[in-house]
N, C-alpha and C positions, 0 to 999 in steps of 0.2 A: 796736043789733045782739048779738046774746049770743056769751057768751064764745066760744065755744068756732068762731065762723067769725068771730072776730078777732087780728089780726096774734097767731099762731105761734112764732109766730121766740124762742128764748133769747134774751139776753143779753147777754154776756159783761162780765163785768168792767169792766175798759178799756173797751167804747165804752160804758156809763155813766156812768163818769167820764165822760166827754169832753160830756155833754149840758148843756145850761143849764134855767138850772133850779128845781136839786134839794138848790138848799148848806143843806135841812131835812134830807138819803137821801141811808141810807146803805148800799150796799149787802154783804149780810151773808152767801156763800156762796149759794144762789137764793134769796134774800126782796129786798125792796125796803123799809126801817127807820126811823122815829125817837122822837123819846118828845117829849109837847108836856109842857113845864111850865104846865097848866090853872089852876097857885093851890088851884082850890075843886071840891071835888064838883061843882056849880050850874055853873062852868060847862064843866068836861069834860063832865056833860050834853050842856048846847047843842050841846058841839061834838060829840061822838060823832052828834047829830040830824041837823045840819048835811054832814056826813061819809055818812050815810044817808041821805040825798038826795041830796046830788049825788053815790056807788053808785051807787043804782036809772040817776040819771039815764043812767049810763054804765055802767050794766049787765056790770059788775066792783065787786069790793067784796074788801075789805078784813077784813084781823084784829086785833078793836082790843083792848086790857086798857084800863080802864078803873077807875083805881086813885085818893085820896080825889083828888091834889093836881096826877095825871100820869094822863097818858091814850098810853098807849104804841099803837104802829101799822104794822105788819105786809102787807105786798102780792106778791103770786105767784099768779105763772097756776097751777095743778095743772096746768092738762092738759096742762102739760108742762112743769112744776114745773124753772118758770124766772121768772125777771125778762123782762117783752116789752111793747111799747110802751103795751100796755093799760094794767100801772101805773108808765109813768113820768104816759102821760093823768091818773090820778086821780090821783097824789102832787102832778102838778100844781097839779090844782085841789082837795088837799087846804090844800098854802102858802097859798091866796089864801084861804079859808075862818077856815084858818088866825090866816090877817097883821088879817083884817078886822072877827073878836073880841078882835086888840090881845093873841094866846094868841101866844109863844117855840119854838119849839122847842130840845130837846138833843140834838143828836142825836151826842153824841158819848159819853152813856152809855148805846145800843145796845149789848149789846155780847150774847153764844152762847156758852154752853156744853156740854162733849159731854166726857162719856166715850170714852177713847182703851184699851181692851185686849190686852196683848204679848197672843199666840197661835204657833205655829209650824204651826199648821193653825185657820185660819177654819171650813174649812169644817164643822169637828168638832165645833164648841160655834155657832155661831153661830144653830139651829133650836132649839139652848133661853137664850137668850137668846131673843131674837124674843117665846119660848114665856112670859117666867117676864115680861118689859117689858112684854106685850102688843102689843106694838110692828106693820112692815108690814116687808116689804125697801125699802132706799130704792128708788125709782124708776131711778134712775140710775145707780148705782153700791152695787157688788156685794157691797163690805168696809163696807157698815155698815146698820144697821135703825134704826127710829125712832119719834116718834108722831108720824103724817099731821098731823098735826091742828095742829104743832110745840108742845103745852104740855112734853113731858116731854124728856128735852137727849137728843140723838141717842146714839149709843155703833157706835165704830168697828169694827176688827180689825185690833190694827200688829205689820205679819209683827219676828216675832227669832225666830231660832236655839231649838232645840227643851236643853225646861230643866226640872232638877227647882221638883215644885209648891211654890212661896213656901210664906213664915209672910207672911202678908196684913196688913196695919197700915192697912186697908178696904180697905171689904166694900157694896152697894150692899143700899140696904129700899126694900123694896116696897109702898107703902102701899095698899091696895085693901078693898075694903067688906067684907063679911062675908063676903055673900053668892059675888063672884066669887074669896072666896081657894081655897076646894076645887076648881074647876078649874082657875084659870090655875094650881097647881101638878100637877092634874092634867096636865095640855099641858106642865107640862114637862118632866117627869117621861116621858113618848110622846116628847120630843126630845129625849133619850139626857141627860138629868142626873140626880143618886144623891137618897134623902135623908139628909143628914149628919141629924138632930135633929127629935124634933117630936114633942121635950120639952117644951115654950112651947109646947106650941099646944092651943088657937087664938092666944093672942097674936105668938105667928108661929115658922114652920120653914124649916129652915134647909135650903138646895138647894144644890148643884153641878155644875156645868158636869161634861163627860165630860174635863177639864182641874186642875181643882178649884176652880176661878173657885168660890164664892161666893155666894149672895146670899143674904135674910131677907123671904119671902111674910109681914108683918105685918096685923097689921090693931084694932081698939082692943079687942075680946074679949078680957076678963080683968084690962086696966087697968082703976085706980082712976077 
């Protein structure tokens, strides 16, 4: 049965914790994730292939990150942007496949890195950051923008009192292909940003949002 016709109720963290047969998995915001210690690339490919077969059978598909000795698996029902019964069913099947291959899970290795930006007025700067990162609004939370493919870190806006522009101790570098840099910069400027410096363009261009928070849009051009 297609995903959109299956159970589409997003489950809570507490309800997922109460489920059995999920020892390999951890609930991470709107996803269910684990990392398998495959030990070799060949074993990782075999596990990936078997997961693919199960996913096609259930018509619900995971997001996979295969490395030399690990396979990271992320489950999410994107129609509701959360974990549903479809994900639980697939998780249990994946665990069984991994056990059959003798591959152990290391769910303690799972983590999500998010960026938080203090602001007295998120509406004034959110369009800039959405544009310069090439992100979208979070489907459920107004105070966050994110890469809906789950690759880049989410950026959320934390309410704070108005304050003078601080001297930043870190900023974001957004590395994009050269042909993407121009349109990305134009979109960020159109979304309320300002040009701080283009002296080192096309290597990098420094932009700032309306509250002075800076970001560099960088490319490989001009580098050795």
